[in-house]
C-alpha positions in Angstrom: 114.4 130.8 78.8 110.6 130.9 78.5 108.7 133.4 76.4 107.6 136.2 78.8 105.2 137.7 76.2 105.9 141.3 75.0 107.8 143.0 77.8 107.0 146.7 78.2 107.6 149.4 80.8 104.3 148.2 82.4 105.8 144.7 82.8 108.3 144.9 85.6 111.4 142.8 85.6 114.0 142.0 88.2 117.5 140.3 88.1 117.1 138.9 91.7 118.5 135.5 92.2 116.4 133.8 95.0 118.8 130.9 95.0 122.1 132.7 95.6 123.6 131.7 98.9 123.4 135.3 100.2 119.7 135.4 99.4 119.1 132.0 100.9 120.7 133.0 104.2 118.8 136.3 104.3 115.7 136.2 102.2 113.6 139.1 103.6 115.6 141.8 101.7 115.0 140.3 98.3 111.4 139.5 99.3 110.8 143.2 99.8 112.5 144.1 96.5 110.3 141.6 94.7 107.2 142.9 96.4 108.1 146.5 95.6 108.8 145.7 92.0 105.1 144.9 91.3 102.4 142.3 91.8 103.9 140.1 89.1 107.5 140.4 88.0 109.5 138.9 85.2 112.6 137.3 86.8 115.3 137.6 84.2 117.8 135.3 85.9 115.7 132.2 85.3 113.0 133.3 82.8 110.0 132.9 85.1 107.4 135.1 86.5 107.4 135.7 90.3 105.2 137.1 92.9 105.6 138.1 96.5 101.9 139.0 96.9 99.6 137.0 99.1 96.5 137.3 97.0 98.2 136.3 93.8 100.0 133.4 95.3 96.8 132.1 96.9 94.9 132.5 93.6 97.5 130.5 91.6 97.8 127.8 94.2 94.0 127.4 94.3 93.5 127.1 90.5 95.1 123.8 89.4 93.3 123.9 86.1 95.1 127.1 85.0 98.3 126.7 87.0 99.3 123.1 86.9 101.7 121.0 88.9 102.3 118.3 86.3 105.2 120.2 84.7 106.9 120.3 88.0 106.5 122.4 91.2 110.1 123.6 91.2 112.0 125.8 88.8 112.5 123.0 86.1 109.8 123.1 83.4 109.0 119.5 82.4 107.7 120.7 79.1 111.2 121.7 78.0 113.5 119.9 80.6 114.0 116.3 81.7 113.3 115.9 85.4 116.4 115.1 87.4 114.3 112.3 89.2 111.0 110.6 88.5 108.2 113.2 89.1 106.2 112.7 92.3 103.0 110.9 91.7 101.3 113.2 94.2 103.0 116.6 94.2 103.8 116.7 90.5 100.5 115.4 89.1 97.1 117.0 88.4 93.6 115.5 88.3 92.4 113.1 87.3 95.6 111.0 88.0 96.2 113.0 91.2 92.7 112.5 92.7 92.7 108.9 93.9 96.3 109.1 95.1 95.7 112.3 97.1 92.5 110.8 98.5 94.4 107.9 99.9 97.2 110.2 101.3 94.7 112.6 102.9 92.9 109.6 104.5 96.1 108.2 105.9 97.2 111.6 107.2 93.7 112.9 108.3 93.7 114.8 111.6 91.1 112.3 113.0 93.5 109.4 112.4 96.5 111.3 113.8 94.8 112.2 117.1 95.8 108.8 118.5 99.5 110.0 118.3 99.0 113.0 120.6 100.0 111.1 123.8 103.0 109.6 122.1 104.2 113.0 120.9 103.6 114.4 124.3 105.6 111.6 126.0 108.5 112.0 123.6 108.4 115.8 124.1 108.7 115.3 127.9 111.7 113.0 127.5 113.4 115.5 125.2 112.8 118.4 127.6 114.3 116.3 130.4 117.4 116.0 128.3 117.5 119.6 127.4 117.3 120.9 130.9 120.0 118.4 132.0 122.3 120.0 129.4 121.4 123.7 129.8 123.4 124.7 126.7 122.0 123.0 123.5 121.9 123.2 119.8 118.4 123.7 118.6 118.8 121.6 115.6 121.0 118.6 116.7 119.5 118.4 120.2 115.9 119.3 119.6 114.5 119.5 116.1 116.3 116.5 114.5 116.1 113.9 117.2 112.5 114.7 118.0 111.2 114.5 114.5 113.4 111.5 113.5 111.9 109.7 116.4 108.2 110.5 116.3 107.5 110.8 112.6 109.1 107.6 111.3 107.7 105.7 114.3 104.2 106.9 113.3 104.7 105.9 109.6 106.1 102.5 110.7 109.7 102.7 109.7 112.4 100.6 111.4 115.0 102.3 113.5 118.0 101.7 111.2 119.2 104.3 108.8 116.8 107.1 109.7 119.5 109.8 109.5 119.3 109.2 105.7 115.7 110.6 105.7 117.1 114.1 106.2 119.7 113.6 103.5 116.9 112.5 101.1 114.7 115.5 102.0 117.6 117.9 101.6 118.2 116.6 98.1 114.5 116.7 97.2 114.0 120.3 98.3 117.2 121.5 96.8 115.9 119.9 93.5 113.0 122.4 93.4 115.5 125.1 92.7 118.2 125.3 90.0 120.7 122.5 89.5 123.4 124.7 91.1 126.2 123.9 93.5 123.8 123.7 96.4 121.8 121.0 94.6 124.9 119.1 93.5 126.4 119.1 97.0 123.2 117.6 98.3 123.3 114.7 95.8 126.8 113.5 96.6 125.4 110.3 98.2 122.2 110.2 96.2 122.4 106.5 95.2 122.7 105.2 98.7 120.0 107.6 100.0 117.5 106.7 97.3 118.2 103.0 97.8 117.4 103.4 101.5 114.2 105.4 100.9 112.8 103.0 98.3 113.6 99.9 100.4 112.3 101.3 103.7 108.9 102.1 102.0 108.4 98.5 101.0 105.4 96.9 102.7 107.3 94.1 104.2 109.7 96.6 105.9 106.9 98.6 107.5 105.2 98.1 110.9 101.7 96.8 110.1 100.3 99.1 112.8 101.9 102.2 111.2 100.4 104.8 108.9 102.4 103.5 105.9 100.4 100.2 106.0 97.2 102.2 105.4 98.4 103.2 102.0 99.0 99.6 101.0 95.5 98.7 102.4 94.1 101.1 99.8 96.0 99.2 97.2 94.5 96.0 98.4 91.1 97.6 97.9 92.0 98.6 94.3 92.0 102.4 94.9 95.6 102.7 93.9 98.2 100.4 92.6 101.0 98.8 94.8 103.5 101.0 93.1 101.4 104.1 93.8 101.1 103.0 97.5 104.9 102.9 97.7 105.2 106.4 96.3 102.6 107.7 98.7 104.6 106.4 101.6 107.7 107.9 100.1 105.9 111.2 99.7 104.9 111.1 103.3 108.5 110.9 104.3 109.6 113.8 102.2 106.6 115.9 103.2 106.8 115.3 106.9 110.5 115.5 107.9 112.8 118.3 106.7 110.1 121.0 106.7 109.1 120.2 110.3 112.7 120.0 111.4 113.4 123.5 110.0 110.1 124.8 111.4 111.0 123.6 115.0 114.4 125.4 114.6 112.5 128.5 113.6 110.2 128.2 116.5 113.1 128.1 118.9 114.9 131.0 117.3 111.7 133.1 117.3 111.3 132.7 121.0 114.9 133.2 121.7 114.7 136.5 119.9 111.4 137.5 121.4 111.4 136.7 125.1 108.3 138.7 125.7 106.3 136.3 123.4 107.8 133.3 125.3 106.6 134.9 128.5 103.1 135.2 127.1 103.2 131.5 126.0 104.6 130.5 129.5 101.6 132.3 131.1 99.2 130.5 128.8 100.6 127.3 127.3 97.2 126.7 125.6 98.4 129.4 123.1 100.9 126.8 121.6 98.7 126.1 118.6 98.5 129.8 117.8 102.2 130.3 118.4 103.1 127.6 115.9 100.9 129.1 113.2 102.5 132.5 113.8 106.0 131.0 113.4 105.0 129.4 110.2 103.8 132.7 108.9 106.6 134.9 110.3 109.6 132.7 109.4 108.2 130.2 106.9 110.4 127.1 106.6 109.1 126.5 103.1 110.0 129.4 100.9 108.7 129.0 97.3 106.6 126.8 95.0 106.2 127.0 91.2 103.3 126.3 88.9 103.1 126.2 85.1 100.4 127.8 83.1 98.2 125.3 81.2 96.9 127.9 78.8 97.4 131.6 77.9 96.2 133.6 80.9 95.9 137.1 82.2 97.2 137.5 85.7 97.7 140.7 87.6 97.4 142.7 84.4 100.0 140.6 82.6 99.5 138.3 79.6 101.3 135.0 80.3 101.6 132.3 77.6 100.9 128.7 78.2 103.6 126.5 79.6 105.2 129.4 81.5 106.6 129.0 85.0 105.3 131.2 87.9 107.2 131.3 91.2 105.2 132.1 94.4 107.4 133.3 97.2 105.4 132.0 100.1 107.8 133.4 102.7 107.2 136.9 101.2 103.5 136.4 100.8 103.2 135.5 104.5 104.6 139.0 105.3 102.5 140.9 102.7 101.3 144.1 104.4 98.1 143.9 102.4 97.3 140.6 104.1 98.7 141.1 107.6 98.8 144.0 110.0 102.4 144.8 111.1 103.6 141.7 109.2 107.2 142.0 110.3 106.1 141.8 114.0 106.2 138.4 115.7 103.0 138.2 117.7 101.6 134.9 119.0 98.2 136.5 119.6 97.8 137.1 115.9 95.3 134.9 114.0 97.8 133.5 111.5 95.8 130.5 110.4 95.5 131.8 106.8 99.2 131.7 106.1 100.6 129.9 103.1 103.4 128.1 104.9 101.8 124.7 104.0 100.7 125.8 100.5 97.1 126.0 99.5 94.6 124.2 97.3 94.6 120.5 96.2 98.4 120.3 96.6 98.7 121.6 100.1 101.2 119.9 102.3 100.0 116.4 103.1 102.0 116.3 106.3 100.6 119.5 107.8 98.3 117.9 110.3 101.1 115.7 111.6 103.5 118.6 111.7 101.1 120.8 113.7 100.5 118.0 116.3 104.2 117.3 116.6 105.1 121.0 117.1 102.2 121.8 119.4 103.2 118.9 121.7 106.8 120.0 121.9 106.1 123.7 122.3 103.5 123.0 125.0 105.9 120.9 127.0 108.7 123.4 126.7 106.4 126.3 127.7 105.4 124.4 130.9 109.0 123.7 132.0 111.4 126.2 130.4 111.5 129.7 131.8 113.7 131.3 129.2 115.3 130.4 125.9 118.4 132.5 125.0 120.9 132.6 122.2 124.2 131.0 123.3 126.3 131.9 120.3 126.1 132.8 116.6 123.6 130.6 114.6 124.4 129.4 111.2 121.8 129.4 108.5 121.3 126.2 106.4 121.8 126.5 102.7 118.9 124.9 100.8 117.2 126.1 97.6 113.7 125.8 99.0 113.9 125.5 102.8 114.6 128.3 105.3 116.1 127.5 108.6 119.3 126.7 110.5 122.3 124.4 110.3 123.3 125.1 113.9 121.4 127.1 116.5 123.2 127.5 119.9 120.8 128.1 122.7 120.7 128.2 126.5 117.6 127.0 128.3 116.6 127.7 131.9 114.4 125.5 133.9 111.1 127.0 135.2 
């Protein structure tokens, strides 16, 4: 356990376990408990500091020099623990090493480059909605979120069609690895060797479509900006950043509108609100729950002295419902300006796939709003168990044609 400094009555502590299966399924209760405990709370279960406050989370995410990513962005502290996998050359690196790699990744995934995919996403959304309306009763995950993202995103990157289902297994393993090495993590690594072999081979240049986004990373290697090995890891990072989180986000979109038919009616009346609606879902029911940083020096934060090499957990799901940052934060309102949410992180390590995710979700939500009159629950949903991601395993729904 890390050194918390000298704990006193003024230094609140909590025995909350964010990674228990009960708390994974229903996080908003413990979010409130952490928020109420104080702006910065010593979490005794894991020996880390934690915050549920928006302003503190944003401050930490924005200051990479004080709160680094190089010692891991999950619970594991690479100063004292061996990483369970090779650290990401993007996510778990800080400048100066991080800078050229991130520059290439941001260039590949720039919104200006991705605009060319809008008609492709719209066409795939149309085909998907055709299928949903033909069925009537659907599962939001197996019939909507997974097939849509497993089609449009790997196509854009330039992956071949074989083995794509393993992308979700890989992402599940990676995001579980940001938490403790508990049963949830161990269950997700059951087929690790086969999954990792697929991921590494499918990212090879000779396996990618030369017209896809992945090829752009290798062109940066041709120019000497990054090495060929770094280009491969950039493509791999694209796959982990752009799949599971978006799949979970789409499930949360569907559930939010099934539970709030009045908001769906508002969107139906003005499908142009799809962009705003997506941002509100990402705030209200964030698919990405927490990130960690590690202090690079002794620091004072929220009135607490924190020694160097100490982990801080930022509960992004809680911060996105901070009443100091949002009016009526527990109300789902697609007219809210939610653009400042932390659902994609913040600072130099913000989610590299966020522009793509937004375009994909906006295309799907717009098409559904034009053609689906109502989305209703059709049975009990089952929450997925993942140490970092928040969403559904199954989501039975009924859709009615407009």
